[in-house]
N, C-alpha and C positions, 0 to 999 in steps of 0.2 A: 031500216036497221042502221045504227050510227057506226061510224068507222072504228070506234072502240069496241064495239060488240063484233065486228067483222075480224078485228085483230086477234081480239080473245079466241073466236071460234078457231081461226087459223093457227095460233099457236097450242090450242088443245088437240086439234087435228094432227098438227106436226109431231106433237109430243107423243100422241098415242102411235101415228105410223113408227117412230123411231124406237118408241119402247117395244113395241112389239118386234120390231127387226132386229133388236138387242136380244130380246128374249129367244126369238126363233134361231139366232146366229148361236148364242150360248147352249141353247139344246142340242143343235147339231153338233157342235165341237165336244160336246161333253159325251156323246154317244160313242162307245167304246168300240163299235163296228165300222165308223166312219172314217173316212181319210182324212178329214178335218182334224179329228181327234187326235189322229197319230200325228201330225204336224202342231196341233196344240202342245200335245206331250213333249215332243222333241224340243219345242221352244222353251217351254216351261222346265224341262229338265235342263236345257243349256243356262237359263237364268238360275236355278237354284245351285249348279256347279259352281258357275261365277261367284254367287253371294256365299258360298259354303266355303270356297277355297279364301275369301278374305272377312271369313268368321262374322258374316252380316246376319242378323236376325231376321231380315225380310224374307218373306216366300214368295217363289216366283210367280205361284198363282195369283197373288194380290197384284203384282206388277201388270201382269196379263190381262186381269178384269179392267185396271184401271187403263188399261191401253184401250181396251174396248168402248170404255165409258167415253173417254178423250175423244175417239174417233168419231163416236157416234154424236158428240157436243159439237164437234168440226161440222159434221155433215148437217146438222140443224141450223149452226149458225149461218152457213152457206146457202142453205134453202130460205132462211128468215130474210137475211139481209140481201140474197140475191148477188152475192160475189161468188162468182166461180174461182177465181184466183183462192179463194180457201182450201178449195181441194188440194192445194199443191202442198197444204200443212199435213194430209193424210200420210204420206210416206215419211214425212219427220216424225210423226208419230207413231210410225210402227217401229221404224229402226232407232229412234232416240234412246230408249231404255238400254239396249244393249250398247250403244256407243258410248253412254255414260258408264256403265260398268266397266267397260274396258278404259276409258278415260281412269276411273278409280283404281283399277286394278296397276295400270302404268304409274301413276302416283305411288301408289305402295310399294311397287318394286323399286322406284326411285328411291325411295327412303330406305327401303332394305339395303340396296345396293351401296347408300352411302355409310351403312354400317357394317359391312361385309369385313372391310381391312381390320377394323377395332375386333371384331368377334374371331377372325382367324388368329391375331395375336394374341388376345386373352385365352383362346383355346390352345395355342403352341406355348404358352406359358403354363400354362393347367398340365400338358403332357410332360411338362418335366417335372412334376410333382408327382405325376400317376400315369403308369404306362396304359391304364385302359380309357379308350376313348369314349367310352359310355359314362364313366366317372368325370372325364375332363369334362363332356359335355353338360352334366349334372353340374358341376361347380362353374361353369361359365353361365349357363342361364341367367341367374339371377343379377349378372353383371352387364347384360346385353340390353341395349336400347329398344323399345317397341320401334315397328310392329315384328323386328325380327325375333324377340324373344317367345312371343307367341307360337312361332314355327318352332322353335328349339325345343318350346315345352312339348310341342305336341309329338315331336321326334322322340322324346324322353318316355312320353307316355306310350308310344308305338314299341318303343324296346321293352318298356316293362311287361307289355302284352304277350314277348314272345319275339317280336320280329327282331332279325339282326340288326348289326349298326349299319351295314350297307343298305338295306331294305328301308330302313327309316329314312337314313339321308336321303336317297333316290326318290323317296317319295315326297319328301320337303323340296327337292329341287323341281318335283314335277307339278307340286302346287304354287310354286313361286313363278318359273318359267323365266329364270334371269341369266343371261350369259356368263356374267361374271360371278354368280353363287354356281354356277355349273362349272366352271373352272377351278373355282377353290375346292368344292368339293370332290372334283376327279383328283385334283392334287392332293387331298388328303388319303381317299380311297386307294389311290395308286401308291401312294407313299406307305398306307397301311399294309396294301399286299406283296410291295416288292422290297420292303424293309428300308433300313436306312435312319438316318436322324430327321425323324419325322416333325419335330419341332422347328428345326432349321429350314426344312421344305417349306412348312406354312409359314414363316417368317418371310422366305423369298416369294411366296404367294401373295402375301400381303401387300408387298413393296411392289410386285408388279400391278395388283388390282388398283393401288394408288396412281401408278402412271396412267392406267387405262382409263380412272375416272378423270385426270387432268385433261387428258385426250379429247373425251366425251364432251367434258366442258367447254373446251375449245369450239369443238365441232357445231354443239348448241349455240353459242355465240354468233358464228359466222352463219347459221342457216335461220337464226330467229326472225331477222327480215321476210327472208322467203317464205316462213311457214305464218307470218302476217299478212301477206299478200293471198296466200292460199285460203285463210280465214275469211279475208274479202271477196275473194273469187267466187266462193261457196255460198256466201249468204247476199252478195249485191244483186245478182238475178232475182232473186226473191224479192226482195226488198222493190226493186225496180218494177217489177209486175204489179205488187200491190198498190204501189204509189199511183201508176197510170190507170189500172182499175178502178181507183177511188176517185182519181180526179177526173176522169172521164169514163164515165159509166158506158159498157158496152164496147170498148176499144178495142178487144179483142174476139169481138163475136163473130167478125168476117173469117178469123182462121178455125173458130170452133163451129161454123157452120156448113164446112165444105173437107170433103176428103184430103183435097191437097193441102188445106190447112193443118189437119191433124199430119200429115205427114211432115210439114214443116215444123210442126212442135215436137214431134219425136224425132227428126235430126237435129234440132237443136237441143232438146233434152239430152241426145247420146251425144254431141260433141261437148256439152258442159260438163257431162259426167266423165267421159274423156280426158278433157283438160284438168279435172281433179285430180284423176288417177295419175296421170302422168306427172304433174307438178308433186305428188307425193311421192311418187317413184324417185325423182329428181332429189328429192329433199331427203330420204331415207338413207342417209349417209351411214355405213356402217365401217366400224374399225376393227 
């Protein structure tokens, strides 16, 4: 039998094995009475909630299925190439979609926060013409820049369906989860309840938010270098492992061939993750 035929048989056997494992895993997690199905459902609902709050049409089920396919392909590549270091990509594939969605959410929140002071000033000017907050929001919504305009439009729809102004605004704050928006809406709701010159309160709130944005810009510029070092600290060990394993095949076999080696791997992984968490804690400067 030629080497090409042996390689073909090996590929077919590996594909059959991984296909069977994928189908078995999919059937187990789709069994409504199983514990994996419960965790599958919780993770899928988590992704759906993230996507829905950002008005994205992608389904969480599709993301989870693609994750399973990517992880199966990673295992197949590790077995075919005999590169045990490729297994380190499995945790990355498991957590990457959630991390990416969180990054998109934060980017969207920053875009909304950049428009909040203009939104509050426009709302204050609208309240000078009409005493109704609902009508003022309706006048303001066409002049608000995206992505905040979508949130205001949804709040207006909720009010048309019977929700109060307070409920609609609190629901919008819960979707966006921005401290600056919470402060702006708190000033609006408190000023509405206690009375007083609401447009003047909103103008003062917008001025305070602009100062907070300026301070946050200063903090981001001061911590940018530290965040870059944190990114290098997170990626560099994986690159070193892949490079050593590629240049010298079997370099890490002594570690994986004994219990002491696995203890060293576990301690190293724990120290690496702890260093990332501590660095992230130090860089999380709050104003």
